[in-house]
ZAMILUM-980412 format. One record per residue (C-alpha): y, z, x; residue number from 1; residue in three letters; chain. Coordinates in pm, whole numbers, plus 50000, padded with zeros to 5 digits. Last residue first. Layout:
! ZAMILUM-980412
Y	Z	X	NUM	ALA	A
...
//
This chain:
! ZAMILUM-980412
11650	45305	39958	481	UNK	A
11591	45591	39695	480	UNK	A
11275	45750	39837	479	UNK	A
10961	45709	39620	478	UNK	A
10805	45947	39365	477	UNK	A
10540	45835	39099	476	UNK	A
10450	46053	38808	475	UNK	A
10137	45987	38604	474	UNK	A
10106	46109	38249	473	UNK	A
09796	46113	38037	472	UNK	A
09721	46132	37667	471	UNK	A
09699	46391	37388	470	UNK	A
09323	46385	37300	469	UNK	A
09215	46552	37617	468	UNK	A
09518	46669	37813	467	UNK	A
09644	46493	38121	466	UNK	A
09875	46529	38416	465	UNK	A
09866	46314	38733	464	UNK	A
10092	46330	39036	463	UNK	A
10175	46027	39260	462	UNK	A
10297	45980	39626	461	UNK	A
10584	46093	39850	460	UNK	A
10623	46387	40086	459	UNK	A
10332	46258	40312	458	UNK	A
10530	45956	40417	457	UNK	A
10692	45649	40277	456	UNK	A
10456	45361	40386	455	UNK	A
10134	45538	40450	454	UNK	A
10193	45786	40166	453	UNK	A
10282	45522	39908	452	UNK	A
09980	45304	40009	451	UNK	A
09756	45616	39985	450	UNK	A
09884	45706	39635	449	UNK	A
09846	45348	39499	448	UNK	A
09488	45327	39621	447	UNK	A
09402	45663	39480	446	UNK	A
09541	45565	39140	445	UNK	A
09331	45235	39150	444	UNK	A
09022	45435	39238	443	UNK	A
09086	45644	38919	442	UNK	A
08754	45521	38771	441	UNK	A
08496	45501	39043	440	UNK	A
08239	45724	38872	439	UNK	A
08010	45897	39116	438	UNK	A
07740	45747	39363	437	UNK	A
07871	45967	39639	436	UNK	A
08153	46169	39514	435	UNK	A
08490	46063	39652	434	UNK	A
08743	46324	39766	433	UNK	A
09037	46139	39900	432	UNK	A
09319	46342	39718	431	UNK	A
09343	46073	39452	430	UNK	A
08962	46122	39399	429	UNK	A
09011	46507	39379	428	UNK	A
09272	46447	39116	427	UNK	A
09045	46225	38926	426	UNK	A
08766	46493	38935	425	UNK	A
09000	46766	38832	424	UNK	A
09112	46560	38540	423	UNK	A
08760	46501	38438	422	UNK	A
08687	46866	38460	421	UNK	A
08996	46985	38271	420	UNK	A
08957	46724	37991	419	UNK	A
09116	46388	38007	418	UNK	A
09340	46172	37790	417	UNK	A
09239	45957	37479	416	UNK	A
09552	45765	37482	415	UNK	A
09903	45872	37421	414	UNK	A
10027	45696	37734	413	UNK	A
10284	45792	38012	412	UNK	A
10390	45605	38327	411	UNK	A
10673	45823	38478	410	UNK	A
10884	45703	38754	409	UNK	A
11088	45924	38992	408	UNK	A
11352	45787	39241	407	UNK	A
11448	46028	39527	406	UNK	A
11756	46088	39728	405	UNK	A
11896	46306	39443	404	UNK	A
11692	46274	39141	403	UNK	A
11696	45903	39006	402	UNK	A
11528	45801	38684	401	UNK	A
11258	45573	38569	400	UNK	A
11050	45550	38251	399	UNK	A
10744	45354	38161	398	UNK	A
10596	45433	37810	397	UNK	A
10256	45316	37691	396	UNK	A
10159	45341	37329	395	UNK	A
09822	45333	37141	394	UNK	A
09748	45196	36810	393	UNK	A
09425	45300	36636	392	UNK	A
09112	45461	36787	391	UNK	A
09140	45546	37156	390	UNK	A
08911	45434	37430	389	UNK	A
09124	45118	37477	388	UNK	A
09449	45314	37505	387	UNK	A
09359	45567	37777	386	UNK	A
09116	45435	38054	385	UNK	A
09196	45062	38029	384	UNK	A
09555	45071	37919	383	UNK	A
09676	45368	38119	382	UNK	A
09491	45236	38433	381	UNK	A
09656	44903	38383	380	UNK	A
10003	45067	38360	379	UNK	A
09925	45269	38681	378	UNK	A
09806	44952	38864	377	UNK	A
10134	44768	38767	376	UNK	A
10360	45064	38885	375	UNK	A
10314	45034	39272	374	UNK	A
10220	44668	39313	373	UNK	A
10495	44595	39563	372	UNK	A
10652	44893	39742	371	UNK	A
10996	44960	39583	370	UNK	A
11346	44851	39684	369	UNK	A
11648	44961	39496	368	UNK	A
11856	44682	39338	367	UNK	A
11745	44744	38977	366	UNK	A
11831	45123	38970	365	UNK	A
12170	45066	38813	364	UNK	A
11981	44885	38520	363	UNK	A
11823	45205	38416	362	UNK	A
11439	45177	38373	361	UNK	A
11309	45221	38016	360	UNK	A
11006	45023	37939	359	UNK	A
10831	45070	37598	358	UNK	A
10483	44966	37504	357	UNK	A
10265	44913	37199	356	UNK	A
09894	44821	37218	355	UNK	A
09613	44850	36946	354	UNK	A
09630	44544	36716	353	UNK	A
09794	44309	36971	352	UNK	A
09522	44360	37232	351	UNK	A
09519	44018	37395	350	UNK	A
09890	43925	37316	349	UNK	A
09970	44282	37415	348	UNK	A
09794	44241	37750	347	UNK	A
09993	43930	37847	346	UNK	A
10323	44109	37737	345	UNK	A
10212	44408	37931	344	UNK	A
10163	44212	38263	343	UNK	A
10483	44029	38217	342	UNK	A
10663	44354	38151	341	UNK	A
10484	44507	38472	340	UNK	A
10606	44233	38688	339	UNK	A
10959	44214	38538	338	UNK	A
11004	44580	38614	337	UNK	A
10877	44532	38967	336	UNK	A
11135	44252	39004	335	UNK	A
11414	44480	38885	334	UNK	A
11290	44748	39100	333	UNK	A
11357	44515	39394	332	UNK	A
11052	44400	39615	331	UNK	A
10886	44536	39925	330	UNK	A
10573	44397	40092	329	UNK	A
10700	44036	40107	328	UNK	A
10461	43743	40126	327	UNK	A
10683	43510	39915	326	UNK	A
10685	43737	39619	325	UNK	A
10315	43681	39557	324	UNK	A
10268	43936	39281	323	UNK	A
10614	43846	39143	322	UNK	A
10530	43486	39109	321	UNK	A
10185	43597	38975	320	UNK	A
10324	43789	38678	319	UNK	A
10593	43530	38606	318	UNK	A
10330	43248	38572	317	UNK	A
10120	43483	38364	316	UNK	A
10410	43547	38127	315	UNK	A
10468	43184	38091	314	UNK	A
10085	43120	38030	313	UNK	A
10074	43395	37784	312	UNK	A
10381	43263	37584	311	UNK	A
10267	42913	37591	310	UNK	A
09913	43010	37460	309	UNK	A
10091	43230	37212	308	UNK	A
10287	42928	37076	307	UNK	A
09974	42705	37076	306	UNK	A
09752	42938	36873	305	UNK	A
09506	42674	36762	304	UNK	A
09212	42905	36766	303	UNK	A
09040	42723	37045	302	UNK	A
09370	42751	37244	301	UNK	A
09388	43122	37175	300	UNK	A
09030	43179	37285	299	UNK	A
09084	42971	37600	298	UNK	A
09405	43160	37679	297	UNK	A
09225	43496	37634	296	UNK	A
08944	43382	37874	295	UNK	A
09223	43272	38120	294	UNK	A
09372	43616	38084	293	UNK	A
09036	43805	38141	292	UNK	A
08949	43582	38451	291	UNK	A
09317	43628	38598	290	UNK	A
09319	44006	38550	289	UNK	A
08979	44040	38737	288	UNK	A
09078	43782	39002	287	UNK	A
09426	43941	39059	286	UNK	A
09354	44306	39066	285	UNK	A
09081	44353	39319	284	UNK	A
09210	44071	39556	283	UNK	A
09568	44214	39525	282	UNK	A
09426	44554	39621	281	UNK	A
09247	44401	39920	280	UNK	A
09549	44211	40026	279	UNK	A
09761	44520	40001	278	UNK	A
09504	44710	40204	277	UNK	A
09498	44446	40473	276	UNK	A
09886	44471	40483	275	UNK	A
09870	44835	40514	274	UNK	A
09610	44830	40785	273	UNK	A
09810	44572	40985	272	UNK	A
10107	44802	40966	271	UNK	A
09885	45098	41057	270	UNK	A
09746	44902	41354	269	UNK	A
10098	44819	41474	268	UNK	A
10201	45173	41433	267	UNK	A
09899	45293	41627	266	UNK	A
09990	45051	41901	265	UNK	A
10336	45169	41904	264	UNK	A
10210	45527	41942	263	UNK	A
09968	45430	42212	262	UNK	A
10258	45263	42411	261	UNK	A
10479	45573	42358	260	UNK	A
10194	45800	42475	259	UNK	A
10152	45584	42780	258	UNK	A
10534	45602	42867	257	UNK	A
10519	45973	42796	256	UNK	A
10240	46027	43036	255	UNK	A
10395	45806	43307	254	UNK	A
10732	45999	43274	253	UNK	A
10552	46337	43279	252	UNK	A
10363	46234	43601	251	UNK	A
10687	46127	43769	250	UNK	A
10857	46453	43669	249	UNK	A
10570	46657	43798	248	UNK	A
10571	46464	44128	247	UNK	A
10943	46516	44148	246	UNK	A
10892	46879	44087	245	UNK	A
10673	46893	44396	244	UNK	A
10947	46793	44627	243	UNK	A
11144	46473	44686	242	UNK	A
11424	46513	44443	241	UNK	A
11618	46297	44191	240	UNK	A
11333	46196	43964	239	UNK	A
11501	46262	43622	238	UNK	A
11267	46307	43334	237	UNK	A
11253	46009	43100	236	UNK	A
11304	45976	42719	235	UNK	A
11189	45665	42541	234	UNK	A
10914	45852	42372	233	UNK	A
11143	46028	42134	232	UNK	A
10897	46165	41876	231	UNK	A
11006	46542	41848	230	UNK	A
10761	46626	42125	229	UNK	A
10924	46373	42350	228	UNK	A
11260	46529	42301	227	UNK	A
11118	46879	42356	226	UNK	A
10953	46758	42676	225	UNK	A
11282	46609	42802	224	UNK	A
11445	46944	42739	223	UNK	A
11170	47122	42936	222	UNK	A
11203	46858	43222	221	UNK	A
11572	46931	43230	220	UNK	A
11498	47301	43230	219	UNK	A
11238	47248	43503	218	UNK	A
11481	47038	43710	217	UNK	A
11747	47309	43677	216	UNK	A
11519	47595	43741	215	UNK	A
11357	47473	44063	214	UNK	A
11639	47355	44280	213	UNK	A
11868	47617	44130	212	UNK	A
11619	47893	44200	211	UNK	A
11586	47761	44556	210	UNK	A
11968	47727	44606	209	UNK	A
12015	48077	44456	208	UNK	A
11740	48202	44669	207	UNK	A
11904	48061	44982	206	UNK	A
12244	48212	44893	205	UNK	A
12103	48549	44792	204	UNK	A
11887	48567	45097	203	UNK	A
12174	48482	45318	202	UNK	A
12401	48735	45167	201	UNK	A
12133	49001	45163	200	UNK	A
12038	48927	45526	199	UNK	A
12411	48937	45630	198	UNK	A
12458	49269	45439	197	UNK	A
12145	49406	45610	196	UNK	A
12282	49294	45947	195	UNK	A
12616	49451	45877	194	UNK	A
12455	49776	45750	193	UNK	A
12228	49790	46063	192	UNK	A
12518	49741	46297	191	UNK	A
12704	50015	46112	190	UNK	A
12404	50247	46146	189	UNK	A
12355	50144	46497	188	UNK	A
12704	50239	46589	187	UNK	A
12670	50564	46402	186	UNK	A
12349	50628	46582	185	UNK	A
12510	50531	46920	184	UNK	A
12785	50781	46845	183	UNK	A
12549	51055	46755	182	UNK	A
12346	50970	47055	181	UNK	A
12643	50974	47287	180	UNK	A
12732	51323	47135	179	UNK	A
12384	51436	47208	178	UNK	A
12389	51283	47555	177	UNK	A
12709	51460	47617	176	UNK	A
12551	51790	47515	175	UNK	A
12256	51725	47733	174	UNK	A
12475	51627	48021	173	UNK	A
12655	51953	47977	172	UNK	A
12326	52134	47973	171	UNK	A
12224	51940	48280	170	UNK	A
12550	52066	48462	169	UNK	A
12488	52428	48353	168	UNK	A
12127	52405	48477	167	UNK	A
12245	52280	48805	166	UNK	A
12497	52555	48830	165	UNK	A
12241	52818	48755	164	UNK	A
12013	52656	49013	163	UNK	A
12298	52673	49263	162	UNK	A
12349	53036	49183	161	UNK	A
11973	53117	49209	160	UNK	A
11968	52940	49557	159	UNK	A
12268	53125	49675	158	UNK	A
12119	53467	49547	157	UNK	A
11785	53361	49717	156	UNK	A
11971	53293	50043	155	UNK	A
12153	53629	50038	154	UNK	A
11835	53811	49961	153	UNK	A
11654	53633	50252	152	UNK	A
11921	53646	50523	151	UNK	A
12133	53958	50495	150	UNK	A
11898	54192	50295	149	UNK	A
11579	54084	50454	148	UNK	A
11751	54063	50786	147	UNK	A
11841	54433	50762	146	UNK	A
11489	54512	50666	145	UNK	A
11355	54319	50958	144	UNK	A
11590	54510	51196	143	UNK	A
11453	54841	51049	142	UNK	A
11104	54747	51071	141	UNK	A
11124	54601	51437	140	UNK	A
10932	54893	51596	139	UNK	A
10601	54709	51640	138	UNK	A
10634	54331	51646	137	UNK	A
10413	54180	51372	136	UNK	A
10707	54171	51138	135	UNK	A
10908	53973	51401	134	UNK	A
10695	53652	51338	133	UNK	A
10702	53700	50966	132	UNK	A
11079	53756	50964	131	UNK	A
11139	53442	51165	130	UNK	A
10905	53232	50949	129	UNK	A
11090	53343	50634	128	UNK	A
11423	53263	50786	127	UNK	A
11313	52917	50853	126	UNK	A
11175	52871	50489	125	UNK	A
11507	53014	50351	124	UNK	A
11691	52748	50553	123	UNK	A
11474	52471	50409	122	UNK	A
11505	52623	50064	121	UNK	A
11882	52632	50104	120	UNK	A
11886	52276	50206	119	UNK	A
11673	52180	49898	118	UNK	A
11916	52369	49666	117	UNK	A
12216	52188	49833	116	UNK	A
12045	51845	49760	115	UNK	A
11989	51959	49401	114	UNK	A
12354	52034	49360	113	UNK	A
12452	51701	49523	112	UNK	A
12204	51516	49297	111	UNK	A
12366	51696	48997	110	UNK	A
12703	51559	49113	109	UNK	A
12578	51208	49180	108	UNK	A
12411	51175	48838	107	UNK	A
12094	50972	48788	106	UNK	A
11841	51245	48867	105	UNK	A
11483	51146	48872	104	UNK	A
11447	51164	49247	103	UNK	A
11631	51486	49273	102	UNK	A
11432	51642	49001	101	UNK	A
11123	51536	49195	100	UNK	A
11268	51687	49510	99	UNK	A
11342	52008	49313	98	UNK	A
10986	52042	49202	97	UNK	A
10842	51974	49554	96	UNK	A
11075	52224	49713	95	UNK	A
10990	52490	49464	94	UNK	A
10622	52440	49517	93	UNK	A
10672	52453	49900	92	UNK	A
10907	52762	49874	91	UNK	A
10641	52957	49678	90	UNK	A
10354	52834	49899	89	UNK	A
10557	52930	50213	88	UNK	A
10624	53271	50072	87	UNK	A
10242	53343	50004	86	UNK	A
10139	53365	49632	85	UNK	A
09757	53335	49719	84	UNK	A
09687	53711	49740	83	UNK	A
10004	53925	49773	82	UNK	A
09846	54254	49842	81	UNK	A
09569	54147	50079	80	UNK	A
09796	53911	50270	79	UNK	A
10059	54184	50295	78	UNK	A
09812	54449	50435	77	UNK	A
09912	54424	50796	76	UNK	A
10257	54320	50733	75	UNK	A
10340	54626	50548	74	UNK	A
10707	54672	50460	73	UNK	A
10833	54349	50603	72	UNK	A
10577	54147	50429	71	UNK	A
10591	54335	50092	70	UNK	A
10970	54294	50112	69	UNK	A
10929	53920	50161	68	UNK	A
10710	53891	49858	67	UNK	A
10944	54110	49645	66	UNK	A
11253	53898	49741	65	UNK	A
11071	53574	49670	64	UNK	A
10930	53678	49324	63	UNK	A
11271	53817	49213	62	UNK	A
11456	53515	49353	61	UNK	A
11216	53253	49210	60	UNK	A
11152	53407	48865	59	UNK	A
11445	53360	48624	58	UNK	A
11636	53059	48783	57	UNK	A
11305	52897	48872	56	UNK	A
11189	52889	48520	55	UNK	A
11536	52767	48423	54	UNK	A
11504	52475	48661	53	UNK	A
11183	52363	48496	52	UNK	A
11321	52407	48136	51	UNK	A
11656	52237	48225	50	UNK	A
11464	51940	48381	49	UNK	A
11231	51923	48088	48	UNK	A
11523	51911	47845	47	UNK	A
11690	51633	48052	46	UNK	A
11383	51429	48036	45	UNK	A
11310	51501	47673	44	UNK	A
11661	51381	47581	43	UNK	A
11630	51083	47788	42	UNK	A
11303	50974	47644	41	UNK	A
11411	51060	47294	40	UNK	A
11732	50851	47325	39	UNK	A
11531	50556	47471	38	UNK	A
11268	50580	47205	37	UNK	A
11504	50605	46920	36	UNK	A
11704	50304	47060	35	UNK	A
11378	50100	47113	34	UNK	A
11279	50184	46747	33	UNK	A
11618	50089	46620	32	UNK	A
11611	49759	46799	31	UNK	A
11267	49672	46691	30	UNK	A
11367	49750	46327	29	UNK	A
11674	49544	46356	28	UNK	A
11493	49243	46516	27	UNK	A
11216	49272	46244	26	UNK	A
11482	49282	45972	25	UNK	A
11672	48987	46130	24	UNK	A
11332	48778	46143	23	UNK	A
11207	48894	45794	22	UNK	A
11472	48795	45553	21	UNK	A
11609	48483	45695	20	UNK	A
11257	48381	45799	19	UNK	A
11119	48431	45453	18	UNK	A
11399	48235	45296	17	UNK	A
11365	47964	45541	16	UNK	A
10983	47940	45467	15	UNK	A
11055	47919	45084	14	UNK	A
11309	47643	45162	13	UNK	A
11036	47456	45361	12	UNK	A
10795	47490	45071	11	UNK	A
11044	47336	44832	10	UNK	A
11134	47066	45080	9	UNK	A
10766	46965	45128	8	UNK	A
10592	47040	45445	7	UNK	A
10262	46874	45356	6	UNK	A
10285	46633	45063	5	UNK	A
10065	46727	44768	4	UNK	A
09785	46480	44706	3	UNK	A
09771	46278	44393	2	UNK	A
09436	46244	44232	1	UNK	A
//
């Protein structure tokens, strides 16, 4: 069994097609995913910054001012009233959050704003420490309230203002990012379209090459197969590639070559079979006919019929000269006519009281070829199975005519004929249906029909018609060649 080559060109082309389609698509998808993830991360980061800063913008000043007021107004109960939300914790949490925003910021201007917020928080923390220290001193209430207004509330206003500016800057950055995203999306869309167009073009070109590399050889192989199917076993498929189709073409060529050899062998065997059948037929006819004729010659010689002896010997000589025909299988119609005429002359001398005959074959058909021993067995069949079984004189007519590209002969007698059952049996015998142990009359007709079909084809052969008491008619059809 032939093993398929690894890495064949057809397989490589299919791999290239897959690579051309999948690799760029994979790169494009990865790029788009990266782009989406990058934009999403940046957008989420800025949105988180704005959300965090916006929370301090709303609550930080109010909470810080209230806490410091409670400290100034009632220092002794401040811790009890405020709980865990001490000024230092509020400022410390704010410092931690804005330091993180400072570290994450990639804009110098926003970093500057955040740096300012951190300085204000540091200053605010110092002022808170001073107020907390003075709040314990008795009689410093008015001074602390004034410092609350001038230091704390001014600083918280400044911090709130800077936070608002920071939020404004981040909002502007968010809008710019949105515009950048839109521009990048359009650019990515254009890039994707270009990549997809390139993939499509490459896939079409490679697919066309692959289809051409497969369809054209298969079409040629299909045409070669049709030619081989019609009987042209000399056809060969082209082996102009080195892929799997080349293996298929080579196998087809070997198969057709072997089939051609087998057909030639069959033709040779059929030719030998035809020659053997002809020899068998001659062996069947010649001895039987020769014995009877020699007996007739003896009877005529004993009766002193010298002239009839000369006639019958002369006709017998002509008969066997045509029968032998120097080993030829085909003779002219003129020779075939002389053959049956010699045969009927001999038989008429034997059966002069019961046999009359008439041969009407146009002279213009004389040069056409016919398979030897085609008409003589039919004439013999008409004599022995028709005329001899009839009382009185019987007639045999042999006619010939051309119909288009065919020549039709008719051997007719007015003998005893056949009934429907007998006719059906003889027709079956001609068709190859032989009853075991049955009557073999009609075997000569079967032999003639088979020889005609083997030599000329299934469209040619004999047909028989008969009616009891009226006679029998046998038609022979051969090609006009």
